C-alpha positions as a Markdown table, in Angstrom:
| # | Residue | x | y | z |
|---|---|---|---|---|
| 1 | Ala | 23.8 | 120.4 | 67.1 |
| 2 | Phe | 26.3 | 123.3 | 68.0 |
| 3 | Pro | 23.9 | 126.1 | 69.5 |
| 4 | Leu | 22.1 | 123.2 | 71.2 |
| 5 | Gly | 24.9 | 121.7 | 72.9 |
| 6 | Leu | 26.3 | 125.1 | 73.7 |
| 7 | Ala | 23.2 | 126.0 | 75.5 |
| 8 | Ala | 23.0 | 122.6 | 77.2 |
| 9 | Gln | 26.5 | 122.9 | 78.5 |
| 10 | Arg | 25.5 | 126.8 | 79.8 |
| 11 | Leu | 22.8 | 124.9 | 81.6 |
| 12 | Arg | 25.3 | 122.8 | 83.2 |
| 13 | Leu | 23.7 | 119.6 | 81.1 |
| 14 | Pro | 25.6 | 117.3 | 79.1 |
| 15 | Pro | 25.8 | 118.9 | 75.6 |
| 16 | Leu | 24.7 | 115.3 | 74.6 |
| 17 | Val | 21.0 | 116.5 | 75.2 |
| 18 | Gly | 21.7 | 119.6 | 73.0 |
| 19 | Tyr | 22.5 | 117.3 | 70.0 |
| 20 | Leu | 19.8 | 114.8 | 70.4 |
| 21 | Leu | 17.3 | 117.8 | 70.8 |
| 22 | Ala | 18.9 | 119.3 | 67.4 |
| 23 | Gly | 18.0 | 115.7 | 65.7 |
| 24 | Val | 14.7 | 116.3 | 66.9 |
| 25 | Ala | 14.3 | 119.8 | 65.4 |
| 26 | Val | 15.7 | 118.6 | 61.9 |
| 27 | Gly | 13.8 | 115.3 | 61.9 |
| 28 | Pro | 10.6 | 114.2 | 60.1 |
| 29 | His | 8.2 | 114.3 | 63.3 |
| 30 | Thr | 8.7 | 118.0 | 63.8 |
| 31 | Pro | 7.5 | 121.0 | 62.0 |
| 32 | Gly | 10.5 | 123.0 | 59.5 |
| 33 | Phe | 13.3 | 121.8 | 58.2 |
| 34 | Val | 13.7 | 118.2 | 57.5 |
| 35 | Ala | 17.4 | 116.8 | 57.1 |
| 36 | Asp | 18.4 | 113.8 | 55.1 |
| 37 | Thr | 17.5 | 110.8 | 56.9 |
| 38 | Ser | 19.1 | 108.2 | 55.1 |
| 39 | Leu | 22.3 | 110.3 | 54.7 |
| 40 | Ala | 22.2 | 111.0 | 58.5 |
| 41 | Leu | 21.8 | 106.9 | 59.3 |
| 42 | Gln | 24.8 | 106.6 | 57.1 |
| 43 | Leu | 26.9 | 109.5 | 58.8 |
| 44 | Ala | 25.6 | 107.6 | 62.0 |
| 45 | Glu | 27.4 | 104.1 | 61.0 |
| 46 | Ile | 30.6 | 105.7 | 61.1 |
| 47 | Gly | 29.9 | 107.5 | 64.4 |
| 48 | Val | 29.0 | 104.1 | 66.0 |
| 49 | Ile | 32.0 | 102.3 | 64.4 |
| 50 | Leu | 34.2 | 105.5 | 65.9 |
| 51 | Leu | 32.6 | 105.1 | 69.5 |
| 52 | Met | 33.0 | 101.2 | 69.2 |
| 53 | Phe | 36.7 | 102.0 | 68.2 |
| 54 | Gly | 36.9 | 104.5 | 71.1 |
| 55 | Val | 36.0 | 102.1 | 73.9 |
| 56 | Gly | 38.1 | 99.7 | 72.5 |
| 57 | Leu | 40.7 | 101.9 | 72.8 |
| 58 | His | 40.6 | 103.2 | 76.2 |
| 59 | Phe | 39.4 | 99.7 | 77.4 |
| 60 | Ser | 42.0 | 98.2 | 79.9 |
| 61 | Ile | 42.1 | 94.9 | 81.1 |
| 62 | Lys | 44.2 | 95.3 | 83.9 |
| 63 | Asp | 42.2 | 98.4 | 85.3 |
| 64 | Leu | 39.1 | 95.8 | 84.8 |
| 65 | Trp | 41.2 | 93.2 | 86.6 |
| 66 | Val | 41.7 | 95.4 | 89.7 |
| 67 | Val | 37.7 | 95.9 | 90.1 |
| 68 | Arg | 36.7 | 92.4 | 89.0 |
| 69 | Arg | 35.3 | 91.2 | 92.2 |
| 70 | Ile | 32.6 | 94.1 | 92.4 |
| 71 | Ala | 32.6 | 95.2 | 88.7 |
| 72 | Val | 31.7 | 91.7 | 87.1 |
| 73 | Pro | 29.3 | 90.3 | 89.5 |
| 74 | Gly | 27.8 | 93.7 | 90.2 |
| 75 | Ala | 26.9 | 94.7 | 86.6 |
| 76 | Val | 25.9 | 91.1 | 85.6 |
| 77 | Thr | 23.2 | 90.9 | 88.2 |
| 78 | Gln | 22.1 | 94.6 | 87.8 |
| 79 | Ile | 22.1 | 94.2 | 84.1 |
| 80 | Ala | 19.6 | 91.4 | 84.8 |
| 81 | Ala | 17.6 | 92.8 | 87.3 |
| 82 | Ala | 17.0 | 96.2 | 85.3 |
| 83 | Thr | 16.4 | 93.8 | 82.3 |
| 84 | Ala | 13.5 | 91.8 | 84.0 |
| 85 | Met | 12.0 | 95.3 | 84.8 |
| 86 | Gly | 11.8 | 96.6 | 81.5 |
| 87 | Ala | 10.6 | 93.1 | 80.3 |
| 88 | Ala | 7.5 | 93.4 | 83.1 |
| 89 | Leu | 6.8 | 96.8 | 81.9 |
| 90 | Ala | 6.7 | 95.5 | 78.0 |
| 91 | Tyr | 4.6 | 92.2 | 78.8 |
| 92 | Phe | 2.3 | 94.7 | 81.1 |
| 93 | Trp | 2.1 | 96.7 | 77.6 |
| 94 | Gly | 1.2 | 93.6 | 75.5 |
| 95 | Trp | 4.7 | 93.1 | 73.8 |
| 96 | Ser | 6.4 | 90.1 | 72.7 |
| 97 | Ile | 8.8 | 88.6 | 74.6 |
| 98 | Gly | 11.8 | 89.4 | 72.4 |
| 99 | Ala | 10.2 | 93.3 | 72.3 |
| 100 | Gly | 10.3 | 93.3 | 76.1 |
| 101 | Leu | 14.0 | 91.4 | 76.3 |
| 102 | Val | 15.5 | 94.2 | 74.0 |
| 103 | Phe | 13.6 | 97.1 | 75.8 |
| 104 | Gly | 14.9 | 95.8 | 79.1 |
| 105 | Leu | 18.6 | 95.3 | 77.9 |
| 106 | Ala | 18.0 | 99.1 | 76.4 |
| 107 | Leu | 17.4 | 100.2 | 79.7 |
| 108 | Ser | 20.1 | 98.4 | 82.1 |
| 109 | Val | 23.1 | 100.0 | 80.3 |
| 110 | Ala | 24.3 | 103.4 | 81.0 |
| 111 | Ser | 26.5 | 105.8 | 78.6 |
| 112 | Thr | 30.2 | 105.7 | 79.3 |
| 113 | Val | 30.4 | 109.0 | 77.8 |
| 114 | Val | 28.1 | 110.9 | 80.2 |
| 115 | Leu | 29.7 | 108.9 | 82.8 |
| 116 | Leu | 33.3 | 110.0 | 82.3 |
| 117 | Arg | 32.2 | 113.7 | 81.7 |
| 118 | Ala | 30.3 | 113.2 | 84.9 |
| 119 | Leu | 33.4 | 112.0 | 86.9 |
| 120 | Ala | 35.6 | 114.1 | 85.3 |
| 121 | Glu | 33.4 | 117.0 | 86.6 |
| 122 | Arg | 33.4 | 116.3 | 90.0 |
| 123 | Arg | 37.2 | 115.1 | 89.9 |
| 124 | Ala | 36.3 | 111.4 | 91.0 |
| 125 | Leu | 37.2 | 110.0 | 87.9 |
| 126 | Asp | 40.7 | 108.4 | 89.7 |
| 127 | Ser | 39.5 | 107.7 | 93.1 |
| 128 | Asp | 38.7 | 104.1 | 94.1 |
| 129 | Asn | 34.9 | 104.6 | 93.3 |
| 130 | Gly | 35.6 | 106.0 | 90.3 |
| 131 | Arg | 37.4 | 103.3 | 89.0 |
| 132 | Ile | 34.6 | 100.9 | 90.1 |
| 133 | Ala | 32.1 | 102.8 | 88.4 |
| 134 | Val | 34.2 | 103.0 | 85.2 |
| 135 | Gly | 34.8 | 99.2 | 85.7 |
| 136 | Trp | 31.0 | 98.6 | 86.1 |
| 137 | Leu | 30.5 | 100.3 | 82.7 |
| 138 | Ile | 33.1 | 98.5 | 80.8 |
| 139 | Val | 31.5 | 95.0 | 81.9 |
| 140 | Glu | 28.1 | 96.4 | 80.9 |
| 141 | Asp | 29.8 | 97.2 | 77.6 |
| 142 | Leu | 31.3 | 93.9 | 77.1 |
| 143 | Ala | 27.8 | 92.3 | 77.6 |
| 144 | Met | 26.1 | 94.7 | 75.0 |
| 145 | Val | 28.8 | 93.7 | 72.7 |
| 146 | Leu | 27.7 | 90.1 | 73.0 |
| 147 | Thr | 24.3 | 91.4 | 72.9 |
| 148 | Leu | 24.7 | 93.0 | 69.4 |
| 149 | Val | 26.3 | 89.6 | 68.0 |
| 150 | Leu | 23.5 | 87.0 | 69.6 |
| 151 | Leu | 20.5 | 88.8 | 69.0 |
| 152 | Pro | 20.1 | 88.6 | 65.1 |
| 153 | Pro | 20.5 | 84.7 | 65.0 |
| 154 | Leu | 17.9 | 84.5 | 67.9 |
| 155 | Ala | 15.7 | 87.3 | 66.3 |
| 156 | Ala | 13.0 | 84.7 | 64.6 |
| 157 | Ala | 12.5 | 82.8 | 68.2 |
| 158 | Leu | 12.4 | 86.3 | 70.0 |
| 159 | Ala | 9.8 | 87.4 | 67.7 |
| 160 | Gly | 7.8 | 84.1 | 68.3 |
| 161 | Asp | 7.9 | 83.6 | 64.4 |
| 162 | Thr | 6.1 | 80.3 | 63.6 |
| 163 | Ala | 6.0 | 78.4 | 60.1 |
| 164 | Glu | 3.2 | 78.4 | 58.1 |
| 165 | Ser | 1.8 | 75.3 | 59.5 |
| 166 | Gly | 1.7 | 77.0 | 63.0 |
| 167 | Ser | 4.5 | 74.9 | 64.3 |
| 168 | Ser | 7.2 | 76.2 | 66.7 |
| 169 | Pro | 10.3 | 77.9 | 65.4 |
| 170 | Ala | 12.7 | 75.4 | 64.4 |
| 171 | Trp | 15.1 | 75.4 | 67.5 |
| 172 | Asp | 17.6 | 73.2 | 65.6 |
| 173 | Gln | 18.0 | 75.8 | 63.0 |
| 174 | Ile | 18.1 | 78.5 | 65.4 |
| 175 | Ala | 20.9 | 76.6 | 67.6 |
| 176 | Leu | 22.6 | 76.0 | 64.4 |
| 177 | Ser | 22.6 | 79.4 | 63.6 |
| 178 | Leu | 23.8 | 80.7 | 66.8 |
| 179 | Ala | 26.5 | 78.2 | 66.7 |
| 180 | Leu | 27.6 | 79.5 | 63.3 |
| 181 | Thr | 27.7 | 83.2 | 64.8 |
| 182 | Ile | 29.5 | 82.3 | 67.5 |
| 183 | Gly | 32.2 | 80.2 | 65.4 |
| 184 | Lys | 32.6 | 83.2 | 63.1 |
| 185 | Val | 33.0 | 85.4 | 66.1 |
| 186 | Val | 35.6 | 83.5 | 67.8 |
| 187 | Ile | 37.7 | 82.9 | 64.4 |
| 188 | Phe | 37.2 | 87.0 | 63.9 |
| 189 | Val | 38.6 | 87.7 | 67.6 |
| 190 | Leu | 41.3 | 85.0 | 67.7 |
| 191 | Leu | 42.5 | 86.6 | 63.9 |
| 192 | Val | 42.5 | 90.1 | 65.1 |
| 193 | Leu | 43.8 | 89.8 | 68.6 |
| 194 | Val | 46.7 | 87.1 | 67.3 |
| 195 | Val | 47.5 | 88.5 | 64.0 |
| 196 | Gly | 46.5 | 92.0 | 64.6 |
| 197 | Arg | 48.6 | 92.3 | 67.6 |
| 198 | Arg | 51.7 | 91.5 | 65.7 |
| 199 | Leu | 50.8 | 93.4 | 62.6 |
| 200 | Ile | 49.1 | 96.5 | 63.4 |
| 201 | Pro | 51.7 | 98.1 | 66.0 |
| 202 | Arg | 54.3 | 97.3 | 63.6 |
| 203 | Leu | 52.3 | 99.2 | 60.7 |
| 204 | Leu | 51.8 | 102.1 | 63.0 |
| 205 | Ala | 55.6 | 102.2 | 64.1 |
| 206 | Met | 56.3 | 102.2 | 60.6 |
| 207 | Val | 54.2 | 105.0 | 59.5 |
| 208 | Ala | 55.1 | 106.9 | 62.7 |
| 209 | Arg | 58.8 | 107.0 | 61.3 |
| 210 | Ser | 57.7 | 108.5 | 58.2 |
| 211 | Gly | 56.9 | 111.8 | 60.1 |
| 212 | Ser | 53.8 | 112.6 | 58.7 |
| 213 | Arg | 51.0 | 113.3 | 61.1 |
| 214 | Glu | 48.3 | 112.8 | 58.4 |
| 215 | Leu | 49.6 | 109.6 | 57.3 |
| 216 | Phe | 49.4 | 108.3 | 60.7 |
| 217 | Thr | 45.8 | 109.7 | 61.4 |
| 218 | Leu | 45.0 | 108.0 | 58.0 |
| 219 | Ser | 46.5 | 104.8 | 59.2 |
| 220 | Val | 44.6 | 105.0 | 62.4 |
| 221 | Leu | 41.2 | 105.7 | 60.4 |
| 222 | Ala | 42.1 | 103.0 | 58.2 |
| 223 | Ile | 42.7 | 100.3 | 60.4 |
| 224 | Ala | 39.4 | 100.9 | 62.6 |
| 225 | Leu | 37.1 | 101.5 | 59.4 |
| 226 | Gly | 38.9 | 98.5 | 57.6 |
| 227 | Ile | 38.6 | 95.9 | 60.4 |
| 228 | Ala | 34.9 | 96.9 | 61.0 |
| 229 | Tyr | 34.3 | 96.3 | 57.2 |
| 230 | Ala | 36.1 | 93.2 | 57.3 |
| 231 | Ala | 34.1 | 92.2 | 60.5 |
| 232 | Val | 30.9 | 92.6 | 58.4 |
| 233 | Glu | 31.6 | 91.4 | 55.0 |
| 234 | Leu | 34.2 | 88.4 | 56.1 |
| 235 | Phe | 32.8 | 87.1 | 59.6 |
| 236 | Asp | 29.2 | 88.5 | 59.6 |
| 237 | Val | 30.1 | 89.9 | 62.3 |
| 238 | Ser | 28.6 | 93.7 | 63.5 |
| 239 | Phe | 30.4 | 96.8 | 62.8 |
| 240 | Ala | 30.2 | 97.7 | 66.4 |
| 241 | Leu | 32.1 | 94.5 | 67.4 |
| 242 | Gly | 34.8 | 94.7 | 64.8 |
| 243 | Ala | 35.4 | 98.5 | 65.6 |
| 244 | Phe | 35.8 | 97.6 | 69.4 |
| 245 | Phe | 38.4 | 95.0 | 68.9 |
| 246 | Ala | 40.3 | 97.4 | 66.4 |
| 247 | Gly | 40.6 | 99.6 | 68.9 |
| 248 | Val | 41.8 | 96.8 | 71.6 |
| 249 | Val | 44.3 | 95.8 | 69.3 |
| 250 | Leu | 45.6 | 99.5 | 68.8 |
| 251 | Ser | 45.4 | 99.9 | 72.6 |
| 252 | Glu | 48.4 | 97.4 | 72.8 |
| 253 | Ser | 50.7 | 99.4 | 70.7 |
| 254 | Asp | 53.1 | 102.0 | 72.4 |
| 255 | Leu | 51.4 | 104.8 | 69.9 |
| 256 | Ser | 47.9 | 104.3 | 71.5 |
| 257 | Tyr | 47.8 | 107.2 | 73.1 |
| 258 | Gln | 48.7 | 109.4 | 70.0 |
| 259 | Ala | 46.4 | 107.2 | 67.8 |
| 260 | Ala | 43.8 | 108.1 | 70.4 |
| 261 | Ala | 44.6 | 111.8 | 70.3 |
| 262 | Asp | 44.6 | 112.0 | 66.6 |
| 263 | Met | 41.3 | 110.1 | 66.2 |
| 264 | Leu | 39.5 | 112.2 | 69.0 |
| 265 | Pro | 38.4 | 115.0 | 67.1 |
| 266 | Leu | 37.2 | 112.7 | 64.2 |
| 267 | Gln | 35.3 | 110.3 | 66.8 |
| 268 | Asp | 33.6 | 113.9 | 68.4 |
| 269 | Ala | 32.4 | 115.1 | 65.3 |
| 270 | Phe | 30.8 | 111.7 | 64.0 |
| 271 | Ala | 29.6 | 110.8 | 67.7 |
| 272 | Val | 27.6 | 114.2 | 67.1 |
| 273 | Leu | 26.2 | 113.2 | 64.2 |
| 274 | Phe | 25.3 | 109.8 | 65.2 |
| 275 | Phe | 23.1 | 111.3 | 68.4 |
| 276 | Val | 21.7 | 113.9 | 66.1 |
| 277 | Ser | 20.6 | 110.9 | 63.8 |
| 278 | Val | 19.0 | 109.3 | 66.9 |
| 279 | Gly | 17.2 | 112.4 | 67.5 |
| 280 | Met | 15.9 | 112.6 | 64.3 |
| 281 | Leu | 14.2 | 109.0 | 64.7 |
| 282 | Phe | 12.5 | 110.2 | 67.7 |
| 283 | Asp | 8.6 | 111.2 | 67.5 |
| 284 | Pro | 7.9 | 113.9 | 70.4 |
| 285 | Thr | 4.3 | 112.8 | 70.5 |
| 286 | Ile | 4.8 | 110.2 | 72.5 |
| 287 | Leu | 5.1 | 112.6 | 75.5 |
| 288 | Val | 1.7 | 113.6 | 75.0 |
| 289 | Gln | 0.2 | 110.6 | 73.4 |
| 290 | Asp | 1.7 | 107.9 | 76.2 |
| 291 | Pro | 3.0 | 109.9 | 79.0 |
| 292 | Gly | 2.4 | 107.4 | 81.7 |
| 293 | Trp | 4.5 | 104.6 | 79.4 |
| 294 | Val | 7.3 | 107.5 | 79.4 |
| 295 | Val | 7.2 | 108.2 | 83.1 |
| 296 | Ala | 7.3 | 104.3 | 83.7 |
| 297 | Thr | 10.3 | 104.1 | 81.6 |
| 298 | Val | 12.3 | 106.8 | 83.1 |
| 299 | Ser | 11.3 | 105.6 | 86.5 |
| 300 | Val | 13.1 | 102.0 | 86.0 |
| 301 | Ile | 16.4 | 104.2 | 84.7 |
| 302 | Leu | 16.5 | 106.5 | 87.5 |
| 303 | Phe | 15.1 | 104.5 | 90.5 |
| 304 | Gly | 14.8 | 101.0 | 89.5 |
| 305 | Lys | 18.0 | 100.1 | 88.1 |
| 306 | Ser | 20.0 | 102.6 | 90.8 |
| 307 | Ile | 18.5 | 101.4 | 93.8 |
| 308 | Ala | 18.8 | 97.5 | 92.6 |
| 309 | Ala | 22.9 | 98.6 | 92.1 |
| 310 | Phe | 22.8 | 100.3 | 95.8 |
| 311 | Ala | 21.5 | 97.2 | 97.4 |
| 312 | Ile | 24.2 | 95.1 | 95.1 |
| 313 | Val | 27.1 | 97.1 | 96.0 |
| 314 | Leu | 26.2 | 96.9 | 99.7 |
| 315 | Ala | 25.5 | 93.4 | 99.6 |
| 316 | Leu | 28.9 | 92.6 | 97.9 |
| 317 | Gly | 30.2 | 94.4 | 101.2 |
| 318 | Arg | 31.4 | 97.8 | 99.8 |
| 319 | Pro | 30.8 | 101.3 | 101.5 |
| 320 | Val | 28.1 | 103.6 | 100.9 |
| 321 | Thr | 29.8 | 106.2 | 99.0 |
| 322 | Thr | 30.8 | 103.5 | 96.5 |
| 323 | Ala | 27.2 | 102.0 | 96.2 |
| 324 | Ser | 26.2 | 105.8 | 96.0 |
| 325 | Thr | 28.8 | 106.6 | 93.5 |
| 326 | Val | 28.0 | 103.4 | 91.4 |
| 327 | Ser | 24.0 | 104.0 | 91.4 |
| 328 | Ala | 24.1 | 107.8 | 90.3 |
| 329 | Ser | 26.6 | 106.7 | 87.5 |
| 330 | Leu | 23.9 | 104.1 | 86.2 |
| 331 | Ala | 21.0 | 106.5 | 86.4 |
| 332 | Gln | 21.1 | 107.1 | 82.9 |
| 333 | Ile | 21.3 | 105.4 | 79.3 |
| 334 | Gly | 23.1 | 106.3 | 76.1 |
| 335 | Glu | 24.8 | 105.2 | 73.2 |
| 336 | Phe | 24.6 | 101.4 | 73.7 |
| 337 | Ser | 20.7 | 101.9 | 74.2 |
| 338 | Phe | 20.4 | 103.5 | 70.9 |
| 339 | Ile | 22.4 | 101.0 | 68.9 |
| 340 | Leu | 20.3 | 98.0 | 70.7 |
| 341 | Ala | 17.0 | 99.6 | 69.9 |
| 342 | Ala | 17.9 | 100.2 | 66.7 |
| 343 | Leu | 19.2 | 96.5 | 65.8 |
| 344 | Gly | 15.8 | 95.8 | 67.8 |
| 345 | Val | 13.7 | 97.6 | 65.4 |
| 346 | Thr | 15.8 | 96.3 | 62.1 |
| 347 | Leu | 15.3 | 92.9 | 63.3 |
| 348 | Gly | 11.3 | 93.3 | 63.6 |
| 349 | Leu | 11.9 | 92.6 | 67.2 |
| 350 | Leu | 10.9 | 96.2 | 68.8 |
| 351 | Pro | 8.5 | 98.2 | 67.8 |
| 352 | Asp | 8.9 | 102.1 | 66.9 |
| 353 | Thr | 6.8 | 103.1 | 70.4 |
| 354 | Gly | 10.0 | 101.1 | 72.4 |
| 355 | Lys | 12.5 | 102.9 | 70.1 |
| 356 | Asp | 10.5 | 106.4 | 71.0 |
| 357 | Leu | 10.4 | 105.3 | 74.7 |
| 358 | Ile | 14.1 | 104.3 | 74.8 |
| 359 | Ile | 15.0 | 107.9 | 73.2 |
| 360 | Ala | 12.8 | 109.7 | 75.5 |
| 361 | Gly | 14.1 | 107.9 | 78.6 |
| 362 | Ala | 17.9 | 108.8 | 77.2 |
| 363 | Leu | 16.7 | 112.4 | 77.1 |
| 364 | Leu | 15.3 | 112.8 | 80.4 |
| 365 | Ser | 17.8 | 110.3 | 82.3 |
| 366 | Ile | 20.8 | 112.3 | 81.2 |
| 367 | Thr | 19.1 | 115.7 | 81.8 |
| 368 | Leu | 18.3 | 114.5 | 85.2 |
| 369 | Asn | 21.5 | 112.7 | 85.7 |
| 370 | Pro | 23.4 | 115.5 | 87.8 |
| 371 | Phe | 20.1 | 115.7 | 90.3 |
| 372 | Ala | 20.6 | 112.0 | 91.0 |
| 373 | Phe | 24.1 | 112.4 | 92.0 |
| 374 | Ala | 23.4 | 115.0 | 94.2 |
| 375 | Ala | 20.4 | 112.9 | 95.6 |
| 376 | Phe | 22.5 | 109.7 | 96.2 |
| 377 | Asp | 25.1 | 112.0 | 97.7 |
| 378 | Gly | 22.5 | 113.1 | 100.1 |
| 379 | Leu | 21.2 | 109.7 | 100.7 |
| 380 | Ala | 24.6 | 108.6 | 101.3 |
| 381 | Val | 25.4 | 111.1 | 104.2 |
| 382 | Trp | 22.1 | 110.3 | 105.8 |
| 383 | Leu | 22.8 | 106.6 | 105.8 |
| 384 | Lys | 26.2 | 107.2 | 107.5 |
| 385 | Arg | 24.0 | 109.1 | 110.2 |
| 386 | His | 21.9 | 106.0 | 110.5 |
| 387 | Pro | 24.2 | 103.4 | 110.6 |
| 388 | Arg | 21.5 | 100.6 | 112.3 |
| 389 | Leu | 19.5 | 101.1 | 109.0 |
| 390 | Leu | 22.4 | 99.3 | 106.8 |
| 391 | Gln | 22.5 | 95.9 | 109.4 |
C-alpha cells in the first residue's frame, strides 16, 4: 500500500487509488502472492468503524444548518436521480430490483475522504462553495447510514424471495421486522445521545486530568469500538451506525479536537487496510470481459449524477461556480459505496459482478476526478460568457 500510494501521490492522484491497487495485487484474482483474505476483512471491519467514527467526530449540525436550504433538497434529489440511473442500468442487464437499488445507491454517494482532500488541494475547503459541497456530502452520508440500517430487514422483499407455495413475500412480517429495526435504532440513538452526552464527556475529562496521553487515546478507542459493539450485540444495529453516533457524542466534548488528533493515526492506518481489503475483492478480469458495463458505470458516476447535480444547484438558484464545485465533487465514489456493496453481496441482493463494477467505477472515477474539476471549471467559465444559455 505504501509504495503504490506514494506512486499515486507522485502522479497527482489520490493515494486511495494506490491502496486499492495494492489490494488487487495481493488479492486472489491476480497471480503471485495472495494475502489472508479473512484477516483482511476483519481488519477492514475495524477500518469501517474508525472511518464512520471519524465522520461522526467531524459532523457539525451547525455547519449543515447553514447550508441546509441547498444541501438537503439537493442531495436528496441527486441521490434519487443517480439511484434511478444505476437501477435502470441494472434492469437493462437483467438484475433484480434489489440489485438495481443497491447498485444505484452505491453509485449515488461520493467519497468524503476524496472530496476533503480535493478541496484542500484547491484551497477551497473554507469557501462558501466548499462548505456547500461538504454539507451536501454530509447529507449523503446520513442517507447512506439510514440505508445500512433499513436494507437488512428489506432484503427478502427486495430480492423477490417467495415462499415455497409461490406466494409473494409476507409483507406483514417485513413491515413488522422493519418496525422493530427502526424501534431499536431509535432507542439506541436516544440512549447514546441522551446518556452518552452526559457520561462520555465527563469520562474523557476525568481521563484527561490523569495526564496520561496513552490512556486518553485508549479511552477514545474503547468508546468508539465499545459503542459500535454494543450497537450490534444489544440493538442489532450495524457497526457503522454505532461508530458514527459514537463520534457524534464525542464531538460534543471540549476534548473532541484532542480525541480527533489522537485517533487520526489509527484511523488512517485501518482505513488503508479497509481500502486494501476492498481491492482484494476486485476481479480485474471484468475490465476485459465486460468493458461496456464498466464504461456505463463510470459514465453514470462522472457524467450522469454530476450533470444532474449541476442542474439541481442551478434550479435552487445558486450561481454557476457553486454548481461547478458541487458537480465535480460528486464525480467519484468511495468508502460508503464499498460498504454498501459488501452489505448487498452479504444479503444476497447484489451479484459479484455488481461489486466488481462498483470497485472498478471507484478506481476509475477517483483517478479521473481531478480532470472533472478542471472540466467543470472550464464549463463554468464558458457559461459565464454565454449567460443566455442559463435563462
